[in-house]
C-alpha positions in Angstrom: -11.1 -52.6 -2.8 -12.3 -52.4 -6.8 -14.1 -49.5 -6.4 -11.7 -47.8 -4.7 -8.8 -48.6 -7.2 -11.4 -47.5 -10.0 -11.9 -44.2 -8.2 -7.8 -43.5 -8.1 -7.7 -44.6 -11.5 -10.5 -42.9 -13.0 -8.4 -39.6 -11.0 -5.3 -40.4 -12.3 -6.2 -40.6 -15.7 -8.4 -37.5 -15.7 -5.4 -35.4 -14.2 -2.9 -37.4 -16.3 -4.8 -36.2 -19.4 -5.3 -32.7 -18.0 -2.1 -32.0 -17.5 -0.9 -33.2 -20.7 -3.5 -30.7 -22.5 -1.9 -27.9 -20.5 1.8 -29.0 -21.5 0.7 -29.3 -25.1 -1.1 -25.5 -25.4 2.3 -24.3 -23.3 4.1 -26.0 -26.1 2.2 -24.6 -29.1 1.3 -21.2 -27.5 5.2 -20.8 -25.6 7.2 -23.2 -27.6 8.2 -24.8 -24.3 9.8 -28.2 -23.9 7.2 -31.0 -22.6 7.3 -34.0 -21.1 4.3 -36.5 -21.9 5.3 -39.6 -20.0 3.0 -42.4 -20.4 0.4 -40.7 -22.4 -0.1 -43.2 -24.5 -0.6 -46.1 -22.5 -3.1 -43.4 -20.4 -4.9 -42.4 -23.9 -5.2 -46.0 -24.4 -6.6 -46.8 -21.1 -9.2 -43.6 -21.3 -11.2 -45.4 -24.1 -11.8 -48.5 -22.1 -14.4 -49.1 -19.9 -15.6 -47.9 -17.4 -13.2 -44.9 -17.9 -14.4 -43.6 -21.2 -17.7 -42.9 -19.1 -16.3 -40.5 -16.6 -17.2 -36.8 -17.5 -13.4 -36.0 -16.5 -12.1 -38.1 -18.9 -14.2 -37.5 -21.7 -13.4 -33.8 -21.3 -10.0 -34.1 -21.3 -9.9 -36.9 -24.2 -11.7 -34.4 -26.4 -9.3 -31.7 -25.6 -6.1 -33.9 -25.8 -7.1 -35.6 -29.7 -7.7 -31.5 -30.8 -4.6 -30.5 -29.5 -3.0 -33.7 -31.3 -4.9 -34.1 -34.2 -6.5 -30.7 -35.1 -7.7 -32.4 -38.9 -10.5 -34.1 -36.8 -13.2 -31.1 -37.2 -15.5 -33.3 -35.0 -14.3 -31.2 -31.7 -16.2 -28.1 -31.9 -19.7 -30.3 -31.9 -18.6 -32.7 -29.4 -17.5 -30.5 -27.2 -20.5 -27.9 -26.9 -22.6 -31.1 -26.6 -20.1 -31.8 -23.6 -20.7 -28.6 -22.0 -24.4 -28.0 -22.3 -24.3 -31.6 -20.4 -21.6 -33.1 -18.1 -19.5 -30.0 -18.3 -22.5 -28.0 -15.9 -21.5 -30.0 -13.1 -17.6 -28.9 -13.4 -16.2 -25.9 -11.4 -16.5 -22.5 -12.8 -13.0 -22.3 -13.5 -12.7 -25.6 -15.6 -16.2 -24.7 -17.1 -13.7 -21.7 -18.4 -10.8 -23.8 -19.3 -12.9 -26.0 -21.7 -14.8 -22.7 -23.6 -11.0 -21.3 -23.9 -10.3 -24.5 -25.3 -12.9 -24.5 -27.8 -12.3 -21.2 -29.1 -8.6 -21.4 -29.5 -9.6 -24.3 -31.8 -11.6 -22.4 -33.9 -9.2 -19.0 -33.8 -6.5 -21.6 -35.2 -8.9 -22.7 -37.9 -10.1 -18.5 -39.3 -6.1 -18.1 -38.9 -5.7 -21.2 -41.3 -8.2 -19.6 -44.1 -10.9 -21.4 -42.7 -13.7 -18.7 -42.8 -16.4 -21.1 -41.8 -15.3 -21.3 -38.4 -16.6 -17.5 -38.1 -20.1 -19.3 -37.2 -18.6 -22.0 -34.8 -16.9 -19.1 -33.0 -20.1 -16.9 -32.7 -21.7 -19.7 -31.3 -19.0 -20.4 -28.7 -19.5 -17.3 -27.6 -23.1 -17.0 -27.3 -23.4 -20.5 -25.3 -20.5 -18.8 -23.1 -22.1 -15.3 -22.7 -25.6 -17.6 -21.9 -23.7 -18.9 -18.7 -23.6 -15.7 -16.5 -22.3 -17.3 -13.7 -19.1 -17.4 -15.5 -18.8 -14.0 -15.5 -19.4 -13.1 -11.8 -16.2 -13.2 -10.5 -14.0 -13.5 -13.6 -14.3 -10.1 -15.6 -15.2 -9.9 -19.5 -11.5 -8.3 -20.7 -12.3 -5.2 -23.4 -10.5 -7.1 -26.1 -12.5 -10.2 -25.4 -15.4 -7.7 -26.1 -14.2 -6.5 -29.1 -13.4 -10.0 -30.3 -17.0 -10.7 -29.8 -18.7 -7.8 -31.8 -16.1 -8.5 -34.2 -17.1 -12.2 -35.3 -20.9 -11.4 -35.0 -20.2 -8.1 -37.0 -18.7 -10.4 -39.7 -21.6 -12.7 -39.9 -23.7 -9.2 -40.1 -25.8 -10.1 -37.0 -26.2 -6.4 -36.6 -29.3 -6.5 -34.3 -27.4 -9.2 -31.7 -24.1 -6.7 -31.6 -26.7 -3.7 -30.8 -28.3 -6.0 -28.0 -25.4 -7.0 -26.8 -23.3 -4.2 -26.0 -25.7 -2.3 -23.6 -26.5 -6.0 -22.0 -22.8 -7.0 -21.6 -20.8 -3.9 -20.5 -21.7 -4.4 -17.0 -19.4 -7.3 -17.1 -16.1 -5.3 -18.2 -14.1 -3.4 -15.2 -15.7 -0.2 -14.9 -12.1 1.5 -15.9 -12.5 0.5 -19.1 -16.7 0.6 -20.1 -16.5 3.9 -21.6 -13.8 3.1 -24.4 -15.6 -0.4 -25.0 -18.8 1.2 -25.4 -17.5 4.3 -27.8 -15.3 1.8 -29.7 -17.8 -1.1 -29.9 -20.7 1.0 -31.2 -18.4 2.9 -33.4 -17.5 -0.4 -35.1 -21.2 -1.3 -35.2 -21.7 1.9 -36.9 -19.4 1.3 -39.5 -20.5 -2.1 -40.6 -24.2 -0.3 -41.0 -22.3 1.9 -43.5 -23.1 4.7 -41.1 -19.7 6.7 -42.0 -20.7 9.6 -40.0 -21.7 7.8 -36.4 -18.5 6.2 -36.4 -16.1 9.2 -36.9 -18.1 11.3 -34.3 -18.2 8.4 -31.6 -14.3 7.9 -32.4 -13.6 11.8 -31.7 -15.3 11.4 -28.2 -12.7 9.7 -26.7 -8.8 9.1 -26.6 -7.7 5.6 -26.6 -4.6 5.5 -24.8 -4.1 1.6 -25.5 -2.0 0.9 -27.9 -4.4 -2.2 -29.4 -7.6 0.5 -29.3 -5.5 3.2 -30.8 -4.4 1.0 -33.7 -8.1 -0.2 -34.4 -9.4 3.2 -33.9 -6.9 4.8 -36.6 -7.8 1.8 -39.1 -11.5 2.5 -39.2 -11.0 6.5 -39.5 -9.1 5.5 -42.8 -11.8 3.1 -43.5 -14.3 5.2 -43.3 -12.6 7.8 -45.4 -11.7 5.4 -48.0 -15.3 4.7 -48.2 -16.7 8.2 -48.3 -14.3 8.6 -51.4 -13.0 11.8 -49.2 -9.4 11.1 -51.0 -8.0 14.3 -48.8 -9.2 13.5 -45.6 -7.6 9.9 -46.0 -4.5 11.1 -47.3 -3.7 13.8 -43.8 -5.2 10.1 -41.7 -2.9 7.9 -43.2 -0.1 10.3 -42.7 -0.9 10.4 -39.2 -1.3 6.5 -38.9 2.0 6.4 -40.1 3.4 8.9 -37.7 1.9 7.2 -34.9 3.5 4.0 -36.5 7.0 5.1 -36.2 6.6 7.3 -33.1 4.9 4.8 -30.5 7.0 2.8 -28.6 4.4 0.3 -27.6 3.9 -0.6 -31.1 5.3 -4.0 -32.0 7.3 -4.7 -35.1 5.0 -6.9 -36.1 2.0 -4.4 -35.8 4.4 -1.7 -37.5 4.8 -3.9 -40.4 1.1 -5.2 -41.0 -0.6 -1.6 -40.3 2.0 0.0 -42.6 1.5 -2.4 -45.6 -2.5 -1.7 -44.8 -2.2 1.8 -45.4 0.0 1.2 -48.2 -2.5 -0.8 -50.1 -5.4 1.1 -49.1 -3.8 4.1 -50.6 -2.7 2.1 -53.8 -6.5 0.9 -54.1 -8.0 4.2 -53.4 -5.8 5.8 -56.7 -6.4 2.7 -58.7 -10.2 2.6 -58.7 -11.5 1.6 -62.3 -8.1 0.2 -63.5 -8.7 -3.5 -63.2 -5.1 -4.2 -64.1 -3.5 -2.0 -61.6 -5.9 -3.4 -58.8 -4.8 -6.7 -60.0 -1.4 -6.0 -59.2 -2.2 -4.5 -55.7 -3.8 -7.6 -54.8 -1.4 -10.1 -56.2 1.7 -7.8 -54.6 -0.7 -8.1 -50.9 -1.4 -11.7 -51.5 2.3 -12.3 -51.8 3.3 -10.4 -48.8 0.4 -11.5 -46.5 1.6 -9.8 -43.4 -1.5 -7.1 -43.9 -3.8 -5.9 -41.3 -7.8 -5.9 -41.7 -6.8 -7.9 -45.2 -10.5 -9.1 -45.5 -11.5 -5.5 -46.1 -8.7 -5.1 -48.2 -10.1 -7.8 -50.7 -13.5 -6.7 -50.9 -12.6 -3.0 -51.8 -10.6 -4.5 -54.4 -13.3 -6.6 -56.1 -15.8 -3.8 -55.4 -13.7 -0.9 -57.1 -12.1 -3.2 -60.2 
């Protein structure tokens, strides 16, 4: 009976912790009301013997603590070690959930300005991608694919990206592969400063998806900036503004951040060699904050000052 009771208690504690994690995540993302009855008692019990040795309780205790105490930055290392060990024994859908919690934790850190978490997120993606069984039944979305490439490029992992694109395209749904290949190859070319190849690639495909379209137009604008093509830059900036005004798929937030991006990129192009003017532009940019690709704009401001 004792063994049966422990098994029942283990199931109850793990299930309660899992549901608490899902509820807190829903509250954080959607602002939903959540009911966490008995969670303090359950969390305390989870820390006692023999429950603190049970893999499911360990996993959801780690996740619960990361959601309720995000300042504890040991979560990524502990969860990565867990996934490499006992985590491999869980059903595939739960393994995917573990990775999603890890990614979300790092993305929140990045959004708060903690750029060192770029490397953490890249390592999480690498581990996730190495477990190809997780990609068999659930395709890799083109947006996840794009995010992976972007994170790797920020870390200057050029060769890794070059190898990744052809190796993992097959995990994207067939109807999205052409756009994903062209866009990400163009992004790689841009980071390699091969702007002619960037522009040539982006002119091959019409990107109907608004998220792709916004990024494509941004890269084209940046490529003209990098080449000092003022006339072509001005033409692209005007076309980009028109797109933002007329396309109903563009959200109000996207419209604001990309208009600000165009504005500051144009101002920086004209201000090259004038440090005082550049400082005024960057001060305004930092005060507004709602600016797409602000990392790139900061880099350009430093280069041309």
